N, C-alpha and C positions, 0 to 999 in steps of 0.2 A: 411527649416528644420521643421519637425513636432514637436509639443509640447513634451517635455521630461518629463516622469513621475518623480515626486519628489522622488520616491523610488530609483532612479538611483544615488542619491547623499548621501554622508556621511555627517551627520549633527552634528555640535557642537553647542548646544543651548547656552552654557555659553559664547562662543566667537562670537556667531551669524555668523557662517560661514557654508557654504556647499561646498563640493568639489567632484570631479570625475575626471576620465581620459578621454581625448578626444575620444579615440577609443571606450569607453563604450557607448557614445552617438552620435557617428559619427560626431563630431564637427570639423569644419575647420576654425572657426573664425566668428565674427559677433554676433548679438543679439541672445538670447536664450529665448524661451517661455517654462515656466515650468508649467506642469499640476498638480495642487493640487487637486486630485480626492476626497480626504476626505472632502474638503471644497467646491467642485463643482465650482472651479474657476482656472484661469490661471494668471501667472504673467510674464511680459517681463523684461529681464535683458539685460543690455548693457555693452560693454567692456569699462573699465575705465583705465586699465593698461595692457601692454604686457611686460613680463619679458623675457629677452634674456641673455644667458651666454656670456662670454668674446669672444667667437668665432662668436657670432651673432645668434646662434641656439636658437630657441624658447623653453622656459622652461614652461611657463604657462601664462594664461590669468586671469585677475581679472575682475569681473563684479559686478554690483549693480542693484537693481530693479529700474525701471523708476520712476521719480517723481510722475507721474500720478498713478502708482500702489501703491506707498507708501501713497499717499493721499487717495486712495480708500480703502487701506488695511494697516492701520498704523502698524500692527504687523511686516511688512517687513522692517520698518525703522532700519537702522544700520546693516543690513545683507550684507554679501559679499560672492560671489561665486568665487571659484578658479577651473579652468579647467586645468589640467596638460597635457602637450604635451608628450605623451608616444610614 
């Protein structure tokens, strides 16, 4: 999967969350690389939780930045990404 521009996400700076729909970024699971063009850098996010409904259908994935990216870019600490399965 190619890096996803950070402009593809809805951002809530107060809650430190970003979200999008899977179809908007052609997501099928696994890690996501986000391109932060404004800062000329990328960040890697990994799946921390998969949420399914009572029938077992996938609802959304939750991801967090890697520890290395948080160490290199402390502003990412505490952020969570949600990708909704649409």
